N, C-alpha and C positions, 0 to 999 in steps of 0.2 A: 642188352643193347644199350649204346652212351649216344646220348644226343649231343654233338657238341656243337655251341652257337658259334658264331661266326661275329667279326664285327659290327659288317653291315649284312644282316639275317637274308643274303640271295639265296643260300642252298646249306645244307649242312649235312657233314658226312658223318654215317653213324658206321659201326663197329659190331659187327655181329659174331658172336662167338657161339660156334656149335658142337665145342668139344673135339669136332676135328681139325678146322682152322678156322683162320680169322679172314673175313671177306668186308671189302668197303664197299658202302651204297650212299650214293648222295640223291639226298632229296632236296627238293625246294620250300617247304612248306611244314609248320608243323601240323597241319590236317593227315597230309601224306604221309608222313610217319605214325602219325596215332594210325590212321587205316593199316598201315602194314605190319606195324607192330602187332595189332591185333590179328591181323589173318596172319600170321607168323608164331601167333603164342608167345608173346616179349614184353617182359616187363622194360620201360625205358626209365634212363638213368638220365637226368640233364643237370644242367644249372640256370636253364631258362624257367628262373621265377616271374617273368616280365609276362610271356605269352601261352605256354605251354598248358599251365594248370589251367587258367580258363579255355582254351581250345578241349581238355581232358574233359572239364564239367559238364562243358557243351555237349560234347560225344556222346556224355552220360544222360543227360538230360533227354535226349532224343533217343535214348534208348538203345543205343549202338554200345558194343563189348567194348571193353577196354581188360586188359589183365593185370594192370597197373603201373602206375608214374610214379616214380621214387624222388622227387626234388632234393638237388642235395644244394644246401648255401657255400654259396663259392668263396666265402669269406669262411670255412669251417678248414680246419688245420686237416691234410692230406691224410695224415694218421689215422685222424679221428673219424674221418667220412670211409676211409680201410677198415675199421675197427667197426662201426656200424653195419656196415653192407655185410659184412663177414657173418654177424650176429643174424640178419635178417636171409642170410643166406642159409648158413646154418642148422637154423631152430626156426624154420617156418616152411611151408609149403605153397609153391610158387601161386597155386591158385588162392591161398588166403587173401592175397591183396588184389582180385581179380575186384574192377571198380572203384579202386583205391587211388587216390591222389595223396602220398605220403611224404611231410616235410622232415629232411635231415640238417642237425641235427634231432636226436629224438626226445 
């Protein structure tokens, strides 16, 4: 799942990929995105270093589940981001990231 922050954080559009096709889902806030991702067994990929990690840590402190959050530095070259994400996808299991907030670059 990819969370795309807007200039004004009024809503976020999320791209869900399920292997069959892509769907766009719109959310209004980070906690809603985190709840949806947890219910859908999705890892979140975001550039939002300002608020998303705080809400993720808050969720974990409450004992709520989260499959994972990958926070990609928006100054990271796209090629490097893709390479690192491919490493994570190809050489780890999705469940290894349960309850983890991971900052990229690695």
